[in-house]
N, C-alpha and C positions, 0 to 999 in steps of 0.2 A: 265692323261697324255695322250693328243692328237698329234698324226703324223700325217704332212701335208706331201702331193706328189704334185709333178704337172707330169703332163700328157705330155709325150714323145713326143718332135716334128717328127712327122708323116706326109708324103703326101699321100691325098687320091684320089680317081677320085670320081666325084659326077657330079649326072644330074638329072636337076630340072622337077618334075612330073608336066604335064600341061596336060590339057583336048584336044591334039590338037593330030593328027597322026603324025605330026613333031615328037612330045615330045614321044610319044607310040614309033614311028620305032628307037629313039635315045636309050630309057630305052630297049627297047628288044634287039637291035646292042650290046649295054654295057653290058648289062646281060648275052647274049649268050646264051637266054630262052623264048620261046614262054609267051608272058603276057595277061594279060585280065585285063578290068574293070568291075567293077559290077556298071551297072546303075540302078537297083531296084528303087531306088531315085534318076529320072532323077537330079534333079537338087545338088544331093551329091553324083556324083560318086567318087568309091575308086577303089584302087590297089591294089593287093592281092600281099606279098612279103614272100618267105618262108625263114626265117632267121633261123639261129642256134637257137634261143631260141623257137621256131614256127613260125603259118603264122603270121603276123603282116600286117597292111593297109597303106597306103600313100592316101592323100587327094591330091587335086591339089596345086600347091604350095610348097608341102614337097620336100625334096631332097633324092634321092635313091642314097646313098653312099655304094663302094665295100672297105669293109675292108681289114686290112692286111691280113688274109689269105683267100682272095678272096670271102668271104659270103659276101650276098648285105641285109642290113635295111634302113627303110626310118628316117627320122631327120626330124623336124618339122622345116620350116624358121629361126626363132627368136633363138632357139639352135644351126642351122646351123652356123649363123652369129655371134654370139658370139662365135663360137670355131674355126671357120676356115675362112683362109683368100686366095687370090684366090697367086697362085704362077709362 
């Protein structure tokens, strides 16, 4: 027998990662941490994020979400759009 569950409604804070100075400043302010983007492959920059599960990466267009316990993690834009709406 399978059980079904609904995600509890919760308001989150999020910032979209774009490869711009303004976006990087917003993410730094948002997370209260210094951030850095890896440009080893200039056409594919990525941001490293320390999460509860370890280090994850975000690509331009991904959302950086602050979770209910103050943790940060990346979210792909399609998942973000399917899961969240503006309040």
